[in-house]
N, C-alpha and C positions, 0 to 999 in steps of 0.2 A: 695434513689435520685442520678442520677447518672449527673455528670457536665463534658462534653467533653472538659471543657475548663481549667479542672484543673486534674494537673498530679503529682501524688506523686511519690516520687523515692527513692528505697532501694539498687537498684542493676544495672547492666550496662542493661539490657532490658529494664527498665524503662529510661534510658539516650538515649537510642535508638528509644522511643516511643517519647521522648522528642524532638529529632532530627529530626524525620520523620515528624511530626507536627507543623514544624516551620514555617506554611503559615498562611494567613491572620486569622484563626481560634485564634492565640494568638497573637495578633500585640504586647504587651508587658510583654513578661514573666517575672516573678519574683521568686526571690529567697527567701523564708520568715524567714530567718535566718542567722545571724552575727557569727556566730561560723565558724570555720573551714570549715566543710563539706560545708555550705550554701555559704560560699565563694569562695569555688571551683566549686562550682556547678554555680554560676554566673558568675567564668571567663570561666568556659569552654562554656556556652550558647553563653557570648560576643564572644569568638573565633569563634564559628559557625556559626557568623552571625546575632545573636538574641540578640534583646536589653534587659537587665538584671536589675531590679533594688533591691538593698536588703533591707529587711524590717526587722528591728530588736527592740525590745521591750527595750532591757536594754540601759544603757548610751554610753556605751562604744563597739564597737565591740569586740570579741572574748575574753567576759569576764573572763571566766574561763583560758582560756592560757595565757594571760595577764591581768599583772597589768595596775591600771589606767593612770599611768604616762607613761607606754610603750604604750599602746592603746591610748592614744593622740598624739603621732605622725604621 
């Protein structure tokens, strides 16, 4: 099954696809991770005029990089 509204990314070519697709096809792109790469992706989408929402399963962002006290700031 192919879904035109879902774009995964692993490299710069995928990012370029996201930027080309920033039209009504995807009115609210989302970054599906709150780790460093997902937050960087959400920031990049936002800086290119796209609305990005971070969806994260864990109670804090960047749970592998930050301890709970640091993540709560």
